[in-house]
C-alpha positions as CSV (number, residue, x, y, z in Angstrom):
1,M,79.1,98.7,85.7
2,S,78.7,95.3,84.9
3,D,82.2,95.4,83.4
4,R,83.7,95.6,87.0
5,R,85.3,92.5,88.4
6,V,83.4,90.7,90.6
7,I,84.9,90.6,94.2
8,K,84.6,87.6,96.4
9,V,84.0,88.2,99.9
10,L,83.6,85.7,102.8
11,L,82.0,86.7,106.1
12,I,82.9,85.3,109.5
13,D,80.4,86.5,112.7
14,N,79.3,84.6,115.4
15,H,75.9,86.5,115.3
16,P,73.7,85.2,112.7
17,L,71.8,88.4,112.6
18,V,74.9,90.1,111.4
19,L,76.0,87.8,109.0
20,D,72.0,87.1,107.3
21,G,72.2,91.6,107.7
22,L,75.5,91.7,105.9
23,K,74.7,89.0,103.1
24,A,71.4,90.5,102.0
25,V,73.1,94.1,101.5
26,L,76.1,92.6,99.9
27,D,73.8,90.5,97.7
28,T,72.1,93.5,96.4
29,F,75.7,94.8,94.6
30,D,76.3,93.3,91.3
31,H,80.1,93.6,91.5
32,I,80.4,91.8,95.2
33,E,79.6,87.8,95.6
34,V,79.2,86.3,98.9
35,V,80.8,83.4,99.0
36,G,80.0,81.9,102.4
37,T,79.4,82.7,106.0
38,A,80.6,81.1,109.1
39,G,79.7,81.9,112.8
40,L,83.5,80.5,113.9
41,A,86.9,81.3,112.8
42,H,88.0,77.9,112.0
43,A,84.9,76.9,110.1
44,G,85.5,80.3,107.7
45,L,89.0,79.0,106.9
46,E,87.6,75.6,105.7
47,I,85.1,78.0,103.4
48,G,88.0,80.1,102.5
49,R,90.4,77.2,101.4
50,Q,87.0,76.1,99.0
51,T,86.1,79.3,97.6
52,R,89.5,81.5,98.1
53,P,87.9,84.7,98.5
54,Q,89.4,88.0,97.7
55,V,88.1,90.1,101.2
56,V,87.4,88.0,104.4
57,L,84.9,90.5,106.6
58,M,85.4,89.1,110.3
59,D,84.4,89.9,113.5
60,I,87.1,90.7,116.3
61,N,85.2,89.0,119.3
62,M,84.2,85.1,118.7
63,P,84.4,82.5,121.0
64,K,87.3,79.0,120.2
65,L,89.7,81.7,118.3
66,S,89.4,85.5,118.1
67,G,89.6,87.3,115.0
68,I,93.2,88.9,115.5
69,D,94.2,85.4,116.0
70,A,92.8,84.0,113.1
71,I,93.9,86.7,110.9
72,E,97.7,84.7,110.9
73,L,95.9,81.4,110.0
74,F,94.1,83.0,107.1
75,R,96.9,84.8,105.9
76,R,99.3,81.9,106.3
77,E,97.1,79.5,104.3
78,L,95.2,82.3,102.0
79,A,98.2,84.6,101.1
80,D,96.0,86.2,98.6
81,T,93.3,86.9,100.4
82,R,92.6,90.4,102.3
83,I,91.4,90.7,105.7
84,V,88.8,93.5,107.0
85,M,88.2,93.4,110.6
86,L,84.7,94.0,111.7
87,S,84.4,95.4,115.4
88,M,81.9,97.0,117.6
89,H,84.8,98.6,119.4
90,E,86.6,101.5,119.1
91,S,89.7,100.6,120.7
92,R,93.2,101.8,119.6
93,E,94.7,98.5,120.6
94,Y,92.5,96.3,119.0
95,I,93.1,98.5,115.7
96,S,96.9,98.3,116.1
97,S,96.7,94.6,117.0
98,S,94.6,93.9,113.8
99,V,96.8,95.7,111.7
100,M,100.1,94.0,113.3
101,H,98.6,90.5,112.5
102,G,98.1,91.5,108.7
103,A,94.7,92.9,108.6
104,S,94.0,95.4,105.3
105,G,91.4,97.2,106.9
106,Y,88.8,97.6,110.3
107,I,85.9,99.4,110.0
108,L,83.2,99.4,112.6
109,K,79.6,97.7,112.9
110,D,77.7,100.7,112.5
111,V,79.0,102.1,109.4
112,S,76.9,102.8,106.5
113,T,76.5,100.3,103.7
114,D,78.2,102.7,101.6
115,E,81.7,102.2,103.8
116,I,81.3,98.7,104.0
117,V,81.6,98.3,100.0
118,A,84.5,101.3,99.8
119,A,86.3,98.9,102.3
120,I,85.9,95.8,100.4
121,E,86.5,97.6,97.3
122,A,90.2,99.6,98.6
123,V,91.6,96.4,100.3
124,A,90.4,94.1,97.2
125,G,92.3,96.5,95.4
126,G,95.3,96.0,97.4
127,G,94.7,99.3,99.7
128,T,93.7,99.5,103.0
129,Y,90.8,101.0,104.8
130,F,90.0,102.3,108.1
131,S,86.4,103.3,108.9
132,S,86.0,107.1,109.8
133,G,85.2,106.5,113.5
134,V,88.2,104.2,114.1
135,S,90.3,107.2,112.2
136,D,88.8,109.8,114.7
137,V,90.0,107.7,117.4
138,L,93.5,107.4,116.5
139,M,93.8,111.2,115.9
140,E,92.6,111.5,119.1
141,R,95.2,109.3,121.0
142,G,98.2,110.6,118.0
143,A,97.7,114.0,119.5
144,Q,98.7,113.1,122.7
145,D,101.9,111.3,121.8
146,Q,105.2,112.0,122.1
147,A,106.6,113.8,118.8
148,D,107.5,111.8,116.4
149,P,111.1,112.3,113.7
150,L,108.4,112.9,110.9
151,T,108.2,116.2,109.0
152,P,104.7,117.2,107.6
153,R,105.6,116.4,104.4
154,E,106.1,112.6,105.6
155,R,103.5,112.5,107.8
156,D,101.0,113.5,104.5
157,I,102.8,111.3,102.5
158,L,102.6,108.4,105.6
159,G,98.7,109.1,105.7
160,L,98.0,108.5,102.1
161,I,100.5,105.6,102.5
162,V,97.6,104.0,105.2
163,A,95.0,105.2,102.9
164,G,96.2,102.6,100.1
165,Q,97.8,105.1,97.7
166,S,100.1,103.9,95.1
167,N,103.3,106.4,94.0
168,R,101.3,107.5,91.4
169,E,98.4,108.7,93.3
170,I,100.7,110.2,95.9
171,A,102.2,112.5,93.5
172,E,98.8,113.3,91.8
173,A,97.8,114.1,95.7
174,L,100.8,116.2,96.7
175,G,101.9,117.6,93.4
176,I,105.0,115.9,92.8
177,T,106.4,113.1,90.5
178,S,106.4,109.3,91.1
179,A,109.5,109.1,91.5
180,T,110.1,111.5,94.3
181,A,106.8,109.9,96.0
182,E,108.9,106.5,95.8
183,T,111.9,108.3,97.2
184,H,110.0,109.3,100.0
185,R,108.4,105.9,100.8
186,K,111.8,104.4,100.7
187,N,113.6,107.3,103.1
188,L,110.5,107.0,105.4
189,K,111.6,103.1,106.0
190,K,115.3,103.6,106.5
191,K,114.8,107.1,109.0
192,L,112.5,104.8,110.9
193,G,114.0,101.4,110.4
194,I,111.0,99.7,108.8
195,A,110.8,97.4,106.5
196,T,107.5,96.8,105.1
197,T,104.6,98.9,103.8
198,A,102.6,97.3,106.8
199,G,105.1,98.2,109.3
200,L,104.6,101.8,108.0
201,I,100.9,101.6,108.8
202,H,101.6,100.2,112.2
203,Y,103.6,103.0,113.0
204,A,101.3,105.7,111.3
205,L,98.4,103.8,113.6
206,G,100.3,104.1,116.6
207,H,101.0,107.2,116.0
208,G,97.5,108.7,115.2
209,I,98.6,109.7,111.2
210,V,95.5,109.0,109.1
211,A,94.8,110.0,106.0
212,K,92.0,112.7,105.8
213,T,89.3,111.4,104.0
214,G,87.3,115.2,103.9
């Protein structure tokens, strides 16, 4: 475990008890370093400029500047920093808006410590992470949506993309080659008229397509 690279994390939440609790928990993990805490988004951005964290855990509902509105500021000034929204709300609108603004993950405040750490590790590694409660809401709403143009195989692949899987990992999961996985990814973008992976994720969330995590 000592050979794992340390992940620098910044915590932003206007509730001191939440900040203190999160920091105390994350400080017990050798591969996670909490580089700062802040109660407001602008204060967090200032700390971020100085510390360059790989991951920011940020509350959605904060005074002066909401977490969702703050995402764009972070992405503009700290392009390499990945953002995970931390919320009590299981609203699909909040989730979709967070992704559309550039968040890499969305977790609920009542999830376990292991899930918070899993989210940090996933987004630090270039993937995405949505907690199980969030996935449940998306699946329920997605079942009510009109039929989309994707085949079952394309939906499976899109679900794996949402989970942050690489072409190699998608290939291993589905028993296909990496080249075929890449072709499927390109075809998805072409079929849906979407240019980016973030756009694919936003489409998936809007249609209740999420990775099955067992």
